[in-house]
Residue, then its C-alpha position, 0 to 999 in steps of 0.5 A: m824385436n818382439s812381434l806376433n807372428l799369426g801363421e798363414v792360411s788356404l784360399g777361402k772365400p773372399s768377403s766384401h765386409a770392411g770392418y774385422l772386430s772382435k772382444a777378447n775375454g772369451k765373451e761373443r764377439n761384437a754385432r759388427m764382427v764377420a763372423p767366419p762360416s761354421t763348417t770347421q775344414h775352411r776355418p784357420p787353424m792359425f790362432r788354434t795352433l800357434l797358441l797351443l802348441i807354442g805359446l806366445v811369449m809377451g814381456g816375462l809372463a808366458f801363457t797357453g790358450c788366450s792371453t792374459d791382456p784383453r788387447v792380444n786376444a782382441i788382436q788375434e781375433a781381430v787378425d784372425s777374421y781379417q785373415f780368414e776374409h781374405p787368404e790372398v793378404y797372408r804372413l800378418t805380423v804386429e811387430d814390437l808388439e809387447e813394446q807398443l803394448k808398454d806404451f799404451a798401458d794407460a792408454k783407453q784407444f790407440s792404434l798400431a800396425v799390421r804387416a802382411s804380404a799380399i798377391d799383387p795379379s799384375r805381377l804375374d803371368l802364366d808361366t810363372l802360376l802353369p810352368g813349363g806349359k802345365p795345363l789347368e784342371l777344371e771341372s766345369g766343363d765337364g758334361a753338355v755344354t750349355d750358356g752357362t758352360y763359359l761362365a761357370m768356367r772362367n770363373e773357376a779358372r779365376g779361382e783356380l790363378k788364386e789357389l795358384a798365385t797364393a802358391a807361389s806369393d814369393a813371385a808376385t808379393v807384395e808388402l802392405s802395413i795396415p793399420m789396426t786400431l784399439a778402443e776399450s767400452e765397458g772394460e772390454w777391449i775391441a780391435e778393428i782392422n778397416t781397410a781394405p787389401t789389395d786388389d787382387s783381381f786379374d787380369a782378363e785376358l789371363v783368366s781366358k788363357a789359363m782356361v783355353r789352356s784346359r782339358q776341358w776347354t779342348m773338349i769342347a771346343a772339340e763337340l763344337t766344331t765336330g763339323i770341320w773336323k769331321e770335313i778334314i777326315f773325309p775330305d770333299a764328301g759333301q752334307a749327306f755324308f757327314d750327316s750319316v757320320e756317328i760321334d760315339e766318343i770325345a775323349p783326351a788322346d792317348s798322348g797326354a796333351y791337354n790341346e787333344v783329343r780322341a775322337a772315336l767316329a762311326y761312319p758308313d760306306p760311301a758308295q751306299v751314302y751317296e747312291a740313295a742319295a741320289q736315287a732319293v734325287y733322282d726321283d723327285y725330279n722325275s716326280k715333278t710335272e713342270p718342265i724343266f728347262g736348260s740342264i741339271t748342272e753336278k752342283e745343283f744335283e747335288q746341293k738336293m744331294d745335300s737337302e733331302a737324302g736322309p742319313l744312312s746306318a753307319d755301320q763302319s767305325g774307327a778314330a781320330v787324334i784333333k789336335l786343336t790350338t787356340r790362336t788368340v783369345d782376345t775375342l773372349p768376353a769377361n761375360e757369359l757368351t752362349v752355346d752358340m757364340l761359345a762355337a763361332n769364336i771358337a770356330e774364328t780361333t782355333d787352329i784344328e788339326v786332325v794328327s791321326s786316323d785310322v778311318s778306312l773307306s772303300s772309295p774316296p767320298g768324291e768317287a763315289k758321289s760322281d760315280a752316284m749322281k753322273p748315270k743319273i745327271d745325264k738320263l733326267n738332261k736325256e728324259k725330262v728337262v727342255k734342251k735349248v734349241k736353235l732359233p728359227g726365222s720368222k714363222v707360225v712356230q704353233g697351231k694352224s695359219s687359217g681366216t683373216l689375214v693378218k700382216i705382222t712387221s717387226k721395225g726393230s729388235p728384239d726377235k719376239v713370239i706373239t701368241f694369239k689367245k681367245g679365252s684360254k686356248v692358244q689360236l696360234k705361237v709366232l716368231v716374228r724376228a727382228k726387223k722382219s715379216v711375216n704373214v698370218r690368218l687367222p679367224p674373225g673374233k678377240y683375242t689377247l696377245v702376249f708377245g714374248s722376248g728372251p735370252d734363249w729358245y725352247g722351241g714352238k711349245y715353250t718358247y723362251g722358257p721362264t726366263g723370257a720376258y712377256a706382256k699382253s695386249t688386246m686385238t680384235i680380227k674382222g672378217y673377210p674383207y677385211y686384213h689387219t696390219l700389227t706393226i711391233n719394236t716401234s714407237g707411237g703404236n696404238m696398242g698399250s700393253s701390260y705384263a704377262p706371266y710366262e706360260y706355255 
């Protein structure tokens, strides 16, 4: 059996063109033919090598360079172009070429079958392409992470998989028979292959798995999850400390494992950080003119430390080896991801482990934080905070009682404080316990009455504080010989009321 074996080439850039035509006799190619790029380093050398070095025997005629049969040259050119545009198709062979051409010696148009092999991505898996857990080498992940980084990595990973699949072709090969037509036009032969090759696209999941099995992906994952692994290196340190930690460098780990990085860190002394942060919060509380009710808790104080304290000089250094393992690629899309979306995806799907660390602290962050906060919280609670006190019996709690008699009676719950105001001036504050009575005296005039109740009592000045509920009404008090009766916590009264803000 005689055959024309047209060789193999390395992976090129696929094209979407459907037709592959050529003319013989050394003339220019037909205008419909797909011309390969002019850069010689990408031009497949199979015909030049095969014809110039080996030669082709066809029947009893041997030739080098171009065949004297223009049909052979047309076939060579068509297959050459097809091979160049579709590197996933290889081992193209026209079997029994001599016999077939003899059969069509007088034909002006006929068809031949081109035998070929092609990559079948559906028969590939990551262990075949990257045996032994070998990582994929990429370049797109180097440099700063941008919104275009993710898609660039996917595209590069897909291209690398094609090259690996070509190298491992015997493990994922499908045999093809591609029809070729030859026709003579004006004394010139034209060969055409217009059958598209098999689908060489890779499964999106396979591309994702290959992409995350790369050092570049691990570097990106480490860069986008610094907040997570800093908390592992410095447990219970808090935001004020984390804000002062600087990442000097993230580099591949000395272990050589693709999913490990070495992070060089600069960080401050925890005691210094928290002392400065606690002092800043203490000064902020002390500068306020409004009263602070109840108490200042450690949680509240720490939250203000995290939000108000600025970073300090990081004068200590260390390093940690961090392992980042992707649990699943199910949530990785085939299209682009912004930096924020990529960071969220990695944080959600990655197990992060600090393999080793030589970080050394003068004291544990949690202990340093507590030592800085506690004395300042205690001092504020003692000097600045308005504390709850025990609710007394019914009586005047602020102001002096004199003038016209006013009898105040409570018919039910809750306990209430009544503030009598003339204009903006507080004349009297009276606490009336539920179902109790109290008598007070007030100068004649028109008053605004503010009724208050609530769960906590802070004394006569602050009454029920900002957590109480308040309503207001008006009342005119006449002079001698009149007296007045005021009934509260009753239904069907003749005094209207409306909402009132808390004042003290």
